[in-house]
C-alpha positions, 0 to 999 in steps of 0.5 A: 500500500503506497503512502499516498493511498494510505493518506487518502484512505484515512482522510476518507475513513474519518472525514467522508459521510458516504455509506462506505466510510460509515460502514468501515467506521462501524466495523472498527468500533469494537477495536475503538472500544478496546482502545478507549477501555485501555485509555480509561484504565490508564487514566484511572490508574494515575487519578487514583494515585496507583501510579505517579508521574515522574518529576522533571528537573525544570519548570515545564509547560506541556502542549498537546491534543486529543486527536491525531495531529493537525491542531496546531500544537507544534506552532503553539509550542514554538510560540511558547518557546519564543515567548520564553526567549523574550523573557530571558529564559532558555527553553528546552523543547522536548519532542517525542522523537518521531520524525526528524522534521519535528526537530528541524522545524523547532530549531528553525522557528526558535533558533535560541531553543535547545531541542531534544528528541527523546521518547523518554521525556525525563531523559530528554529534560535532563539532557536539555538542562545539561545544555543550559535550558532553564524551562521546558516546553513539551510538544505533544505531551498532553496525553503523557500521564507519566510525565509531570508538568506545571502547565497543561495546555490542550489544543483543539482544532475548529476544523475537527468538530465534525469528525467522528467522535470515536477513538482510534481507529474508527475515529481520530481521537486518542481520548474522549473530551472528558480528558480535557478536565486535566487541562489548565488552559484550552486553546481552540485553533483555526486554519480554514474554519470560520471565526464563528465555528471557532467561537462556537466551539470555545463557548461549548468548552467554556460552558462545560469547564467554566474554571478552565480558561479558553482561548482562540488562535488563528494560524494564517498564511501571511507570506511566502519565502524561497526555500533556499534563497529565503527571499520574501515573496508576497502572497499576491503572486499566487493570484490567478496562478495554477499552484501545486501544494505539497504537504506531508502534514496531518491536515493537508486539506487545510493547507490547500484551502489557505493557499486557495484563499489567495486566489490561486487554483490549487492541486494538492499533493498530500503525503503521510505526516512526517513523510521522508521524501525519496528520490522518486518523490522529488522527481515527481514534484519537479515534473509536476511543478514544471507545468504550473506557476509555483510549487508551494510547500510547508515549513515542515516539508521544506526542512527535509527538501532543502538539502536534496532539491535539485539545483537546476530546478526552480525552488519551491515557495515555503508558506509563512504561517503567523500565530495570532490570538483572537480571543483570551490570549492573555490567559495563555500569557498569564499562565506561561508567566506563572511558570516562568516566575518559578526558579530554574531549579524548581522541580516539577511535581504533581503533588499540587496539580489536578489530574 
């Protein structure tokens, strides 16, 4: 089964409303039930104190989501890391170690950060501290109950509201929405969704968990840069052009919609999240780009393509995304500030943290 085929299959399984997609999801429900039961037992194990999270050597901020990718948690983690730099703190960004693009993207977005990829977050935290980190930012760690943190941020995408509410594999959810009670802050993101949809979701979350601050942020396409030259290119150049949009990310459709909003006609070439581009992939992209105005890619793909892109082929344009708070962003800022107010030698524990 090819990578592209797997990507299309998953998108159809979770997003389509045809009878075939519904039947496939129904067939997978028993497995979703087993998965949900295992997650529930694990959560109860920690909630009852039968297992305890391992402490970290520095103040820690965790960012994560309930679904399988595509919510904007990595841009939020990068925003927090950049905020820490502005506050004269050296952030250590801890990653799970799945896909080399994660490390490269974080290093490019926040060059001052110490980026460590290690599935053992405690070992990663110790390595970051040894390199000079004074605060930790854990990307994709909301569901990591075995690791302590001082601030727990859950991210939900407005684009995923209509997806099936079932857990894996019949749906895209790692846990049910009840797990959001563990969060200290909820952040609703939107890329292609309208502001009204994001506000509606935020209102529902605020009504269910009135003690948890809910913020809204937009991840918007604001410009383009040459992949190698780094030259800024205005979005206006895409208007009226035929564009190839290539994306190896969790939600490639949102990427295509954002580019299409610039007035371009877009053909999407979607790959599996964290796709490693081989020689044949590059040949196909070069050939496809030759027949259109531009090839536009994400930063996540650019960090892998820069070193292997043919020098005699026109360089792709990299989409520049900007993070902007649209509602209650000050709640996130204040929460981060409370963590930064703690001394760097503070040992993170869950003794006073709700679970």
